[in-house]
N, C-alpha and C positions, 0 to 999 in steps of 0.2 A: 957627855960626848964619847967618853971611853966605852960606856955600855952600848951606845948606839953603833959605834964602830965594830964592837964585838958581835952584836946582833946581825949587822950587815954582812960580816965575814961568814958567820954560821949559815945565814940564808943563802949566800953565794955557794958555799960548799954543798948544801942540800940540793940546790938547783942543779949543780953540776952532777951530783950523784944520781938524781932522778933522771937527768938526761941520759947518763951512761946506762942506767937500768932499762929505760925504754928502748934505747938503741940496741941494747943486748937482746931484749925480747924480740924486737922486730927482726934483728939479724937471724935469730933462731927460727922465726916464722918464715923468713924468706928462703930458708933451706928446703921448705916444702913446696911442691908444685900445687898441692891442694891439701886441705885439712877437713876434718869432720869428726864423726863419732862412730864407735863400733856398735854393731847390732847383731841380732841373730834371727833366724826364722822361728817365730814363736807360734805355737798352736794352743788355742784354748779348747780344752776338751769339755764338752757339754753332755748333759743327760739326754738320752734319746727316748726314754719311756718315763711314765709317771710311777711314783711309788716311794716307799721309805728307803733311804740309803742304809743298807745293812752293814757295809764296810767300805772304807776308802783309804787304802794305804798309799797315799800320794803326798807325803809330807814334803815341805819345802826343802830342797837340797837333795831329795832322793833321785837316784839315777835309775831310769826306767828303760826297759827294752821294748821295742815295737811289738805289739800284739800280746804282751804279757798282761794277764788280768790283774788289776790293782783294786778293783772295787766291785760291788754287787748291789743291785737295786731289787727290792722285793718284787716277786712275780707270782704270788699266790693267786691273785684274781685272774691273771692271764692263764695260769695252769688250770684253774677251774673252768674257764671258758673253753679251753682246749679240750678238756675231758668231755664237756657237754657237746661240743661239735663232733667229736669222735663217736659219741653215743648216737647222735642224730644221723650221722653217716651210716652207722651200722644198721639203724632202723630203716633207712632208705634202701640199702642194699638188700635187706630182708624182703622187701616188696618186689624184688626183681622176679618176673615170671619165669617158670621153667617151661620153655617153649615145647620141648619134646614131649613132656607129660601132658600139657594142655591140648595138644593137637593129636595125641595118640588115638583117641576115640574116633575122630574123623578119618584119620589115616586107615584105621582098621575097617571102618565102614566102606571106604573106597576099595580096599583090598577085597572085602567080601562081595561087593557089588561087581567087581571085575571077574571074580570067580563065577558068579551067577551068570554073567554075560557069556562067559566061555561055555558054560553048561547049556545055555539057551541056543547058542550058535551050533553046538553039536546036535541038539534036538531038531533044529531046523533042517539039518542035513538029512535027517531021517523022517522028516515031515511030522515030528512029534510035538512041534511048537509052531507058533505063528509069529509073524513079523512084528505084531503089536507088542508082544512081550519083549522083543529085542529093543524096540523103540523106547519102551518104558524104562528098561534097565540103563540104556544109554542116557536118558534124561536124568535118572537118579544119580548116575556117576558124574554127570556134568554139574548138577546142583551141589553134590558133595565136594567136588574139586573147587568150586567157587567159594563154598563155605570155608574150606581149608585155606585158600588164599586170603580170605578176609581175616581169618583167625591169625595167620602169620603176620599180616600187616598190622593188626591191632597190637599183637604182642611185641613186635619190633618197635612200634611207636612208643609203647609203654616202657620198653627197655631203654630207648633213646632218651626219654624224659628222665628216667632214673639215673642214667649216666650223667646227664647234665646237672641234676640235683646233687649227685655224689661229687662231681667235679667242683661245683661251687663250694661245697662244704670242705673239700680237700684244699681249695685255695685259701679259704678262711683259716684252716688249720695251719697252712704254710705261713700265712701272715702272722699268726700268733707265735709260731716257732721263731720267726724273724724277730718279733718284738722281745721274746724271751731271751734270744741270743744277744740282743742289743742291751739287755739289762746288765750284762757283764761289761764293766768299765775297763778300758785298756788304753794305753798310750799309742797313738798312731805312728809315732816316730821314736827312735832312740834319742834320749835326751835327759835333761835335768829339770826337775820341777822348780819353777820359779815362784809360783804362788798357788795357794790352796784356798778355794772359795767355799767349800762345803765340808761338813763333818758327818760321820755316821750318826744316824738317828734323825737327821733332817729329811724333809720331804723334797723329792726331786720332781721336776716336770720337764717335758721336752724343751730343750734350749737353755736350761739352767746351767750356768758355768760351774764346773766342778774343780778344775785346776788348769794351770797354764804350764806348758812344757816347752823347752827349746833345746835344740842341739847346739850346745856351747863348744863342741869340739871343732866346729867350723864357723867362725864369725865372719862378718863382712864390715869393711869400712865404707860408710856412705860419705863421699866427699863431693866437692863441687869444683869443676874446672871451667876455665874461660873458653871463649870461642877460638882464641888463638891456640890453646892447648888441645882443642878437640882434634886437630889434624895430626897430632902426635900420639894419639892413643886409639886402641881398637880392642874389641872383645877378644879375650884369650891372651892378651899381652901380659907379660910379667912386669911387675913394678916392685919397688921397695916401699915397705910400710913401716912407719915408726909409731910407737906408742909411748906416751909419757910414763916414765919410770923413775920416781923420786924427783929430787930437786934438780931441774935443768938436765935431766938424764933421759935418754930414750932407748927403747929396746927395738931392734930391727927385725923385720920378718919379710919373707918372700910372699908376695901376693899375686893374684891373677885377676884381671879385670873380667867380671862376669856379666856386667850390664852397664849400658850407657843410655841415658835418656835421649829420646828423639825430639824432645821439646825443651826449649830454654825457659828459665824462670828467674825471678829476681833473687839476688843474693840473700840467703837467710841472715838475720841479724846476728845470730850466734856463730856464724862461720866467716872466717877471714880468708879471702883468696889472695893469691900472689899479687894480682893487680887489683887493688882496692877501688880503682876508679871504674872498673867494669861492673855494670849493674846486672847484666844478664849472664847467667852461668848454666852449666849442664851438670846434672847429677850423675854420678857413677857409683858403682858398687865394686869393691875389690874383695875377693874371697881370701881369707887368711886362716891357715891351720893354727888352732889355739894350743899353746903349750901349757896352758893353765894360768898364765899371768894376765892374759887379756880378759877384760870384764865388759859386760854390756853397759854402754853409756860412757865408757872411757873415751877421751879425746885422742886423736892421732892424726898423722899426716902421711902423705905419700909422695914419692919421687918417681917421675916418669923416666925410666931408664932407656937408653938408646938401643 
């Protein structure tokens, strides 16, 4: 009986202790108007061309600047195709006709015929020539001028075709230049490498993930608020954000509401709201400047300030 009384007493103490612990935790949670986890804008950088990865200096934890080259994919085949296209374009341009040279003979014939016409006209004034001679030279000049017009039209048509062929080749060269430029791997944002998916020596293909980068200097808390709280918050509003820091300790930050969902959703199982009886909540994002202590995935809460 003595042992049973002792056991009952210990059990009572443990029950009271657990009740106090749960109450303490709930009291801490009730200090938050909403809670959630911290995240960041993550970008997965993928290969844009096919080829062997020659280098990729994007190790996990590396801090990258936007636009700075961190890797290179082999472009030998692209360079060879570019050289071939340039040679083809040069050959096409070589076929361009020299209009002035090719019509020079006809122009000279017309000039000679016009001089002969002037001579015949002078002879007619002195009755040393007849009108048939004048008619014949006029006919010759007309034929030569038609020939000249036909030559010009043919040469211009040929030049236009060559222009189109040359332009098509120039576009293909520009496409290769773009692909060669895309073979240089760089980060689109200032950020820290979170994961690396490829190494130098591997083969890359368009769409193959190379590494993941995120700007961890500016994180956001994704939390959930109830419909009652929705009327107390707006985009651009300043709020207080707390992150867990050690045992029952929190670090406080200033945050700005950057997004509020326009659709309600059921409360996620991993998120506790202030009113646990409310099933429908609205997601919000609060931007927070990271001092280095905040980490992606950490839990935190927010208080809506007046």
